[in-house]
N, C-alpha and C positions, 0 to 999 in steps of 0.2 A: 825781150829778154831771153837771150839763148841759153838753154839749159843742156849741159852735156852729162853723159852717162859714164861711169867708171864701174868696173867690177874686177874680180879676180880670175885666176886661170881655171878655177873649178867649173866655171860656167859652160865650158866645152863648146864654146861658139867656134865656128871655123873663122880662118883669117878672112875670107871673102865676106862673111857676116859681119864681123868686125869692122872691116874697111867700110862696107856699104852704109853702116849705121853711125859711123864716127865714134865707135866705143873704144875707150882705152881699157886694157886688160893688164892688171898688175900680177905678175907671176909669183907663185909659191915655188919653193925649192923641193927638189926630190933627192933623197940621199940613199945611195947604195954603198953601205959601210962608210968608209971615209971619203967617198966620191960624191960631191954636190953638183947637182945639175939643175939648171933653171928651166922651169916649165915653159913650153913654147919656143924658147930661145936656144937652149942647148939640147932639148929633147922633145921630138915630136911624139905623137901618141903611138905610132907604129914603132918608132924606136924604142919607147918604152917597154912595150910588150914583148919585143924581141930580146931586150936586155933582160926583162923579168924572166923569161923562159930559160935563160943561160946562167943567170946569177945564183951563186950559193948562198946569198942573203936576201931576206925579204927587205923591201925598200921601206923609207919613211918619209914623211912630209914635214915641211917647216913653213909656218906662216911668214909672209913678207914683213919686213921691218917697217915700223911706221914711216920711216923716211922715203920708202918707195911709194907709198900712198901720197905723202905729202908732194913729192916730185910730181906725181900724176896730176894732182889737183892743180898745182901752180902751172903745169903745162896748160891745162884746160884754160885757166884764167888768162895766160898769155896769148892763147888762141882766141880770145874774146867772150869766153863764157862769164855770164853773170852769177851762175849757180851751178853747182855739180850735184847729182844725185849718185850716191855710190852704193851699189847693191851687191851683198856679199854672201859667201858661204855661210851655212847656218853656225851660229855661235856656240851651238851645242856640239859641234864636231871639230871646231877649229879656233885658234885664236886670231884669225884673220880679221874679224869683225873689230876686236879690240885694237889692232894695229890702225885700222881705217879710222876708229874713232879718235884715237890718239893724234893722228895726222890732221883729222878735222879740227880738233882743238888748237893745233900748232897754226893752222891758217886762219882761225877766227879772226874776224876785223878785216881780213884782206880778201876772203871769198865766202860765200854761203855754200857750205857743204851740207848735205843731208845724208846720213849714213843709216842704211836700212838692212835689218837682219832678214834675208830671205826665207830663213827656215828651210832651206832646201839645198840641193845640190845638182850638178850635171845638167841636163837638159831642163830640169824644173827651175833651177836658177837662170839658166839660159833664156827660157821663155819669157820669165819675167823681166830680164834686161832687154830683150828685143821689144817687148811691148813698151817698155818705159822710153826707149830710144825712138820708136815710132811716134809715141805722143810728144816727146820733146821736139822732134823734127817738124810736127804739125804745129808748133807754137805754144805747147802747154807750158804753164808756169812751173816753177819749182814745186810750189805747193800742190799743183794739179798732178805733177808726175809722182811726187811722194804719196799722195792719196791713191793714186792708181796703183802703185806697187804695194802699199799696206793693204789694199784690198784684194790683191791677187795672192798674198801670203797663205791665207787660210784656205784658198781655193786650190792649192797647188798640191798635187800627189806625186810620190816618187816610190816605186816599188822595184826590187830587184831579186833576181834569181842568181844565187852564188854557186860556183862549183866547189868552193872551199872556205872554210871560216878562218883559215890560218892567218890570212893578211889582216882580216877585221880584228882578230883576237890579238895579234902582236902589236897591231896600232893602237890598241886601247880605246876603240870606238864600238864596241859590241853592244854596249848599252843594255836595252831591255831584251836583247836577243841572247843574253847569257845562257839561258837554258837550253839553247840549240847545241851547246858545247857537249852535252851528254849524249847527243843523237849518235847512231850508228854512222860509220864513215860514209856508207853509201847514200846517206840522206842528203838531198840537195835543199838547202835552206833558202826560205823566201823572207826578205826583210821589207820592213815599211820604214821609210825615212821622212813620212809626210809631216810628222811633228817637228822635224828639225833634229831629231835623234834617232838612233838605230832601234827598232822594235821587230820582235818576231811577228811574221805574218803568214806562217805556214811551213810545212815540210812537204817534200816530194821524194819518192824513192827513185825516180829516173830523171834524167835531164829533160825528156820529152813532157813528163808530167809537171815539171817545174814551169816549163813554158806555158802549158795549159792552165796552170794555176794563175799566171800573169793574166792571161787572156781572160779568165773568169773574173779577175778583180776588176778588170776594165768594164766587162759587161755588167757587173753588179751596180756600177755607177749610172747606168743608162746613158744619157746623153753626155758626152765630154767635149771638150774644146782644146785645140793645141795638142793633140796626141803625138807623142814621140816614142820612138823605140831607140833605146840608147844601149850601147854594147862596147865590150872590150875586144874588139876585133874577133867576136864570136863566129865560128864557121857556120852556125846554124841560124843567123840573123834573118835569112830569107824564110825560114820555117815559123820563126815568130811572126813575122809579116803575113805569112798565109793564114796563121791561126786567126789573125785580126781581120783578115779581108772580107769576111761576110758583112761585117758592120762598117768596116773602115778601110775603104780601098786605099791601096799603097800610095797612090799619088796625095792622099791627104794626110799621110803621116811623115813627120820628119824624122829622118833616121840620122843618129848622132853617134859619133865615136866617143867613148869614155876616155878622158885624157889620163895622164900620169897621177894628177892629185887624187881622183876618185879610184882610179885603177889600184893605186898602191893599196887601198883598203878592201876593194872589192874582189881583187885578184883576177887571174887568168879566166877569160871566157865570161865574165859577168855579163848578165842580160837584164836590162830594165825597161820599164814603162813609165812615162811621165805624163800628166795631163792637168788641165785645170777644169774644176767644175764650173758649169755655166753660172753666170752672174747671178747671185741670189739663191743659189742650190746649196752650196756648202760653205761653212764658215770655219771649219776645224780639219783636224787631220782624219783620215779614214781609220776605222778601228782594226787593229791587228786581228787575224783570224783566218 
């Protein structure tokens, strides 16, 4: 019973990763004023940050229409899939999940589709998708893949250091980090999205200190799995990797470019870390602080 994996473009997987694992990615749309661009098709991550630097308006994102997911599901059926597991951007941050659910309803009776809320973003979501695809390639059933992903959700952690709150505020995704708006402009906010919503996780007075806070958050967890450093073409990504190097050698860390979907809200030079708690260690989001 072949199981195929579908996700959305907030996963920030590379084209090579998508191709190697047979994953289908449904794109979100990025809007700069009246200009609409389809993520990954009309706009690469690098092109997005170049445009962000020169644009007089902050971008916005739009979820895919249900028809885009329905078309993706039907393509997988035509390719021989007996079931699809669709893993998406946190429902607390986007209407993307609802579009996928509507599409699953539309194909009910023709194809078994399981839609799962990752409660995550960027490489946190990407890690879940990759592990699901590996399980499916190994012959796991739809029930088994679904159970695997649902077990990963509470173990997935995402923390980010932002250079500015402007993008997050304008996009309406600031959530529990609202208190940070009263901070001095020089403060570098740390946010925790491990619950699927944005929560305050700390403040730093300098960029360097912000990176050190991210390193401390990783250290506090002890053993971690599938550690990623994810960034919006930040010039100091090697500094972040060096801070982690004592416990996590560079070759053991997956480095991910944050694409337009998350970059729209994270803003320029956003830096993040994502990881999984070891199996049986964590079942919920880390506490902000």
